[in-house]
C-alpha positions as CSV (number, residue, x, y, z in Angstrom):
1,X,-151.9,-107.0,49.7
2,X,-152.7,-103.1,51.1
3,X,-150.1,-100.1,49.9
4,X,-151.2,-98.8,53.6
5,X,-147.9,-99.8,55.5
6,X,-148.5,-97.9,59.4
7,X,-151.5,-97.3,60.7
8,X,-152.1,-93.3,62.0
9,X,-150.3,-91.4,64.3
10,X,-150.2,-88.5,64.8
11,X,-152.8,-86.5,65.7
12,X,-153.4,-84.3,61.9
13,X,-152.3,-88.4,60.6
14,X,-155.2,-89.6,62.8
15,X,-157.9,-86.8,62.6
16,X,-158.1,-87.1,58.5
17,X,-158.1,-90.8,58.8
18,X,-160.8,-90.7,61.0
19,X,-162.8,-88.5,59.5
20,X,-162.4,-89.9,55.6
21,X,-163.5,-93.0,57.3
22,X,-166.1,-92.0,58.2
23,X,-167.5,-90.3,55.2
24,X,-166.3,-93.0,53.1
25,X,-168.6,-95.5,55.6
26,X,-171.6,-92.7,55.2
27,X,-171.6,-92.3,51.7
28,X,-172.0,-96.3,51.4
29,X,-174.4,-96.6,52.9
30,X,-176.3,-93.5,52.0
31,X,-175.3,-94.1,48.0
32,X,-176.6,-98.8,48.4
33,X,-179.6,-98.0,50.2
34,X,-181.8,-94.8,49.7
35,X,-184.1,-96.5,47.5
36,X,-184.6,-92.7,45.8
37,X,-181.7,-92.8,44.5
38,X,-181.5,-95.7,43.2
39,X,-184.6,-95.7,41.9
40,X,-183.6,-92.9,40.4
41,X,-180.9,-95.3,38.1
42,X,-183.3,-97.5,37.5
43,X,-185.3,-94.1,36.6
44,X,-182.3,-93.5,33.9
45,X,-181.9,-96.8,32.4
46,X,-185.2,-96.9,31.2
47,X,-185.5,-93.3,30.0
48,X,-182.5,-94.3,28.1
49,X,-184.0,-97.6,27.0
50,X,-187.7,-96.5,26.2
51,X,-185.9,-92.7,23.9
52,X,-182.7,-95.0,22.3
53,X,-183.3,-93.4,19.4
54,X,-182.9,-90.0,20.1
55,X,-179.3,-90.7,20.2
56,X,-178.6,-90.4,16.5
57,X,-177.8,-87.8,17.4
58,X,-175.1,-88.3,20.2
59,X,-171.8,-87.6,19.2
60,X,-170.5,-89.3,22.0
61,X,-170.7,-93.3,22.9
62,X,-171.5,-92.5,26.6
63,X,-175.1,-92.0,26.8
64,X,-175.4,-91.8,30.9
65,X,-172.5,-90.3,32.1
66,X,-174.5,-86.3,32.6
67,X,-177.0,-88.2,33.4
68,X,-175.2,-90.0,36.7
69,X,-172.8,-87.2,37.0
70,X,-176.6,-84.7,38.1
71,X,-178.4,-87.0,39.7
72,X,-175.4,-87.6,42.2
73,X,-174.6,-83.4,42.3
74,X,-178.7,-82.8,43.0
75,X,-178.8,-86.2,46.0
76,X,-175.7,-84.3,48.0
77,X,-176.6,-80.6,47.4
78,X,-180.4,-82.0,48.6
79,X,-180.7,-85.0,50.5
80,X,-176.9,-85.5,52.5
81,X,-177.5,-85.0,55.6
82,X,-173.9,-83.3,56.4
83,X,-173.9,-80.8,52.9
84,X,-172.9,-77.5,54.2
85,X,-172.3,-75.7,51.8
86,X,-171.1,-76.2,47.6
87,X,-167.1,-76.4,47.1
88,X,-166.7,-73.1,45.2
89,X,-162.8,-74.1,43.8
90,X,-162.2,-75.1,40.3
91,X,-160.4,-78.2,41.3
92,X,-162.0,-80.7,42.1
93,X,-164.5,-83.2,41.0
94,X,-167.5,-83.7,39.6
95,X,-169.5,-83.4,42.3
96,X,-167.4,-81.3,45.7
97,X,-169.1,-80.3,48.7
98,X,-167.7,-78.1,52.2
99,X,-169.6,-80.5,55.3
100,X,-169.0,-78.4,58.9
101,X,-165.8,-80.3,58.5
102,X,-164.4,-81.7,55.7
103,X,-164.7,-80.5,51.3
104,X,-166.0,-84.1,49.7
105,X,-165.3,-84.7,46.1
106,X,-167.2,-87.5,44.5
107,X,-166.3,-88.3,40.8
108,X,-168.5,-90.5,39.1
109,X,-167.1,-93.3,36.3
110,X,-169.9,-94.9,33.9
111,X,-168.3,-98.3,32.5
112,X,-169.2,-99.1,28.7
113,X,-169.6,-103.7,28.6
114,X,-168.8,-103.8,25.5
115,X,-167.2,-100.5,24.9
116,X,-163.7,-100.0,27.5
117,X,-164.7,-102.5,30.1
118,X,-160.8,-103.1,31.2
119,X,-161.7,-100.0,32.4
120,X,-164.1,-100.7,35.7
121,X,-160.8,-103.4,36.3
122,X,-159.1,-100.3,37.8
123,X,-159.9,-96.8,39.2
124,X,-158.0,-94.3,36.7
125,X,-157.6,-91.0,37.5
126,X,-156.6,-87.5,36.3
127,X,-154.6,-84.4,38.5
128,X,-157.0,-83.0,39.6
129,X,-159.0,-85.6,41.4
130,X,-156.7,-86.4,44.2
131,X,-154.4,-84.7,46.4
132,X,-151.8,-88.1,47.6
133,X,-148.0,-87.3,48.1
134,X,-147.4,-89.9,45.1
135,X,-143.4,-90.5,44.1
136,X,-141.8,-91.4,40.8
137,X,-143.1,-94.4,39.2
138,X,-141.2,-96.2,36.6
139,X,-137.2,-98.3,36.8
140,X,-134.1,-98.2,35.1
141,X,-134.0,-101.4,32.7
142,X,-130.3,-101.1,33.6
143,X,-129.5,-102.5,37.9
144,X,-126.4,-100.4,37.1
145,X,-129.0,-97.1,36.7
146,X,-130.8,-94.6,39.2
147,X,-133.9,-93.3,37.8
148,X,-135.9,-91.2,39.5
149,X,-139.4,-91.8,37.9
150,X,-141.8,-90.0,36.3
151,X,-143.5,-87.1,38.2
152,X,-147.0,-87.6,39.5
153,X,-148.0,-84.0,39.9
154,X,-152.2,-84.4,41.7
155,X,-153.2,-80.5,41.7
156,X,-155.5,-81.2,44.6
157,X,-154.1,-79.8,47.9
158,X,-154.3,-81.9,51.1
159,X,-156.0,-79.2,52.5
160,X,-157.5,-76.6,51.3
161,X,-156.5,-72.6,51.9
162,X,-159.5,-71.4,53.2
163,X,-161.6,-73.2,54.9
164,X,-158.3,-75.4,56.7
165,X,-160.3,-78.4,56.2
166,X,-159.0,-81.9,55.0
167,X,-159.5,-82.3,51.2
168,X,-161.1,-86.3,50.4
169,X,-161.2,-88.0,47.1
170,X,-163.6,-90.1,46.7
171,X,-164.5,-92.1,43.6
172,X,-167.8,-94.2,42.5
173,X,-168.1,-96.2,39.0
174,X,-170.7,-97.9,37.7
175,X,-171.2,-100.4,34.1
176,X,-173.4,-100.2,31.4
177,X,-174.7,-102.1,28.9
178,X,-174.7,-100.5,25.4
179,X,-174.6,-103.0,22.0
180,X,-175.3,-100.0,19.7
181,X,-179.3,-101.0,19.2
182,X,-179.7,-101.1,23.5
183,X,-178.8,-99.8,27.6
184,X,-179.3,-101.1,30.2
185,X,-176.8,-101.1,33.2
186,X,-175.1,-104.1,33.0
187,X,-176.3,-107.3,35.1
188,X,-173.9,-110.8,36.2
189,X,-175.1,-112.7,39.0
190,X,-171.5,-113.8,40.0
191,X,-170.2,-109.6,38.9
192,X,-171.0,-106.0,40.8
193,X,-171.6,-102.9,38.7
194,X,-171.1,-101.0,41.7
195,X,-167.6,-99.2,42.7
196,X,-167.2,-97.5,45.3
197,X,-163.6,-95.5,45.8
198,X,-161.6,-93.5,48.8
199,X,-158.2,-92.1,47.4
200,X,-156.2,-91.4,50.2
201,X,-156.3,-87.9,51.8
202,X,-152.5,-86.3,50.6
203,X,-150.9,-86.3,54.5
204,X,-151.8,-89.9,54.6
205,X,-148.8,-90.5,51.9
206,X,-145.8,-91.1,54.4
207,X,-148.9,-93.8,55.8
208,X,-148.6,-95.5,52.3
209,X,-145.0,-95.2,51.4
210,X,-145.8,-92.2,49.1
211,X,-146.7,-94.7,47.0
212,X,-150.0,-95.8,45.3
213,X,-149.0,-98.6,43.5
214,X,-149.6,-97.1,39.7
215,X,-147.7,-99.4,37.2
216,X,-148.7,-96.8,34.1
217,X,-150.5,-93.4,33.0
218,X,-153.2,-93.7,30.5
219,X,-152.8,-90.1,29.2
220,X,-148.7,-88.3,29.8
221,X,-148.3,-84.3,29.7
222,X,-145.6,-83.5,27.3
223,X,-143.5,-80.4,26.3
224,X,-144.4,-78.4,23.9
225,X,-142.0,-75.1,22.7
226,X,-142.1,-72.5,20.8
227,X,-143.6,-73.3,16.7
228,X,-141.0,-71.7,14.6
229,X,-143.5,-71.3,11.8
230,X,-145.1,-69.2,14.5
231,X,-149.0,-69.9,15.3
232,X,-149.9,-72.8,18.8
233,X,-146.6,-74.3,20.6
234,X,-145.9,-77.4,18.8
235,X,-144.3,-81.1,20.6
236,X,-140.6,-81.4,22.1
237,X,-139.5,-84.4,19.1
238,X,-137.0,-86.4,17.7
239,X,-136.8,-88.4,15.6
240,X,-136.4,-92.7,16.7
241,X,-133.2,-93.0,14.9
242,X,-132.0,-90.4,17.6
243,X,-128.6,-91.2,19.5
244,X,-128.9,-90.1,23.2
245,X,-125.8,-89.2,24.9
246,X,-123.7,-91.7,27.5
247,X,-124.5,-91.5,29.8
248,X,-128.2,-91.8,29.1
249,X,-130.2,-94.9,30.2
250,X,-133.2,-97.0,28.4
251,X,-136.4,-96.9,31.6
252,X,-139.2,-98.5,31.6
253,X,-142.1,-96.3,32.4
254,X,-146.2,-98.3,32.5
255,X,-146.0,-99.7,29.1
256,X,-143.4,-97.6,27.4
257,X,-139.4,-98.0,27.0
258,X,-138.4,-94.7,26.6
259,X,-135.0,-93.1,27.8
260,X,-133.4,-90.6,30.4
261,X,-130.9,-87.8,30.3
262,X,-129.9,-87.6,33.6
263,X,-127.8,-84.5,33.0
264,X,-131.2,-82.0,32.1
265,X,-133.1,-85.1,34.0
266,X,-135.1,-85.4,31.4
267,X,-137.3,-88.8,30.5
268,X,-137.5,-89.5,26.4
269,X,-140.6,-91.4,25.6
270,X,-142.0,-92.8,22.9
271,X,-146.0,-92.0,21.4
272,X,-147.8,-92.8,20.0
273,X,-147.9,-96.6,21.9
274,X,-149.2,-99.0,19.7
275,X,-147.1,-98.3,16.8
276,X,-144.4,-95.0,17.8
277,X,-143.2,-92.5,15.8
278,X,-141.2,-89.9,17.5
279,X,-139.9,-89.6,21.1
280,X,-141.4,-87.3,23.0
281,X,-140.4,-85.0,25.9
282,X,-142.7,-86.0,28.6
283,X,-143.0,-84.0,32.2
284,X,-145.2,-85.8,34.4
285,X,-148.1,-88.9,33.7
286,X,-151.6,-87.4,33.5
287,X,-153.9,-89.6,34.2
288,X,-152.9,-92.8,36.3
289,X,-154.0,-95.8,36.1
290,X,-154.4,-97.8,40.1
291,X,-155.2,-101.5,40.8
292,X,-158.1,-101.9,43.7
293,X,-156.7,-104.4,45.2
294,X,-154.0,-101.4,46.7
295,X,-156.6,-99.5,48.1
296,X,-159.3,-102.0,49.5
297,X,-157.5,-102.5,52.9
298,X,-157.7,-99.3,55.6
299,X,-155.8,-99.2,58.7
300,X,-157.1,-97.1,61.8
301,X,-155.4,-95.6,64.4
302,X,-155.9,-98.9,66.3
303,X,-154.4,-100.6,63.9
304,X,-158.4,-102.3,62.7
305,X,-158.4,-102.9,59.0
306,X,-161.7,-101.0,57.4
307,X,-162.3,-101.9,53.4
308,X,-162.2,-98.1,51.2
309,X,-163.7,-100.5,48.0
310,X,-166.7,-101.6,47.7
311,X,-168.5,-103.1,45.2
312,X,-172.6,-104.7,45.0
313,X,-175.3,-104.1,42.6
314,X,-178.3,-101.8,41.2
């Protein structure tokens, strides 16, 4: 089921929606069909395969992340026909550039089949990678209580303050196989190894009822307080044995069950998730997860549908 409930009707919504659809389809065609680009992807695979022994001192288990970022950046900056200039804002995705009528953000994600393959089943992204105005998520465990939800504070503005151009957010994901002795792009005739996704611009948020179906977060932002012993600030914590005030109530935020204190608008979640040792005052979600099905089907101004999630194989 699509998270988009309404087709754009206001002039600004129609304008942004049309631009978003145009650049999504245009970039999709480039990434899928450009032979030079796709030969370079195969070149990355071959180089890592042939030089696997050089990664013995490589600290990161992801051997391909940087190479893919460089490839996408080089392709967009050197070859994309609508490229105008580099986007100078540091609040952006890995690749960010201007066209004559938009700011394009493209974030690349490389996912290991043998390590973190679950990250290929849903989209995870951080606050500096989207402009969507999302309502809080989570719910009270008692029907008699109302929980405003865990805030999600995305940092990118829908419209760039300097150029007045809409900022568009795209993600391209590649799945690879690395068993510790060899590397390749993940290949299975029944499964894709590439996904291209669009997160709606923030000024289209009301068309989605300000909700993309976020059910949980990979990371959270926790409140810190001054360290009484000096040095760096420390997290604001409470013991798991703490007794919350009488008007407090239990809430479920993602995969965690914690407490909400209405008087102070405070949410306290157990930390860490698997074997909690304490409660932490939790301020907002950081890296969020969205199901692809909530992003796929979009509506244009004539209520025709278009796909904002596409998959294929290298």
